[in-house]
N, C-alpha and C positions, 0 to 999 in steps of 0.2 A: 595509842589506841592499836593500831595494823602493824603487823613486821614480827618477827622473833624478837623477843630480849636477852634468848642464850638458854643455852642449858639444853636437856633432855627430859621433856614430861615424863611420868611413868604411865600413864594412864591416856587413853586415846578413844576417846568415843568414833566408834565405827559406824555408819550408816549406809547402807545400799538406796538406791536409787531406779527405778523404772527409766525416769532420763537424769541421768549423772552432771551430763554437760548443764544441761538448762539448773540442776541444784549446783551445780560450781559458779556458774551466771549468778545468780541470785546469791547464793554464802558471800561471795567477792564483793559482787556491785554496793548488796543493797545492807547486808550483813557486817563492811567491811575485814574480811579475812582476807589472806595472804597465800595464793597458790605456792605452796615449795614443791610439789610435784604433780604431776598427770603421768600415768602411762595409759598407752589406749591397745587394746589388740588389734589383730587385720581386722577386725569388720568396725573399726572407730568406738567400740561400747570403752569404757572407763573400766580399767581391769583394779586400778587403786588408783587412790591422788590423797595426797596429804595436805590440808589447808589451813593453814597457820593465824592465831590469835592473841597476844601477846605471849607468855612463855609456855602456849599451852595450843595442840593442836588437833584438829579430827581425822579419820582416815572416809571416804570416800570409796564407794564402786557403783558397778553398774549390775543391778540385778537382771538374773537370766544366766550368767555367767557360767554356771553350773558346777562352779567351785565347790570345793566343803563348807567354806561361809556363808557363800550363795544357798546352799542345799539346808543346811542348821537355822537361816534366817529365813527359807521360803515360808512359815506363815506367821512371823514375828509381825507384831505391830509398830504404830511408830513409835517414838522417842522422844523423850526431853532430856535438853542438853543445856547447862548454867554456863555461861560463859560472863567474866569479869571483866569491865569496861571501866573504863577511868570517868569519862563522860556521858553519860547514861542520855542527857536529851539531845547533844546533839550525834550521839548513837542513834536516838530512837528518830531526829528529822531525818538524819540519810535513810532507814529503813521504810518510812514513810513517803519519802520523796520516790523512792525504787517500788513504791507499789506494792510493800509487803503488807500480808495479814497481821495487823494487830490485835492482839486479844485482850491486851491490858496496857494502857498507856503507864508512862514515867510513874511510879510510886513509892511514896517511902515507905518504909515496913518497920514494924516494931521492934524488929531485932537490927537495927540500923542500916539496913540498906538501902537503896533507890533502884529501882530495877522494872523493867517491863517485858512486855510476853509477845512473842509473834509465833505466827505458824509457816512452815517455807510452801512449796510449792504442793509437795506429796505428804503434807501434814503433819511431819514433824515437828515440836515445839520448843520453839527458841528461847533461852531468858536471859538479857542481858542486864548486869549489874554491877554495885561498885561491893557485895558481901563476897570479903576474898578471905577466907580464914587461915591463919597461919598453919602451916601442915609441920611439928619438929620431927627432926629423924633421932 
């Protein structure tokens, strides 16, 4: 589940948080991400972080840094990210044990996936499931 299985993903969802350190803590502790890197500014703000789940990753940063991306995202709402995991029920139990807000418990979907949905501390919606469409190059 956790850890990088190799390669370089070509898509990285990127989320900004008012409290990026708390977000990183929740994503690693409750949702099983692994910290790949965290770069902080002199004021302790998270300028850029990369968290890994399987062979994918997300980039995390702090709101209010004044960067071009921060300015572009100023009025952006929350986002939704789908993450593939092998054992949905174990993953869900971990999230529950860490107090994550569960929006939908593990559910078998018509299209063959088993997944659940949770909301992070700042309102972003994370779905974790077994659906992993094959992408051929």
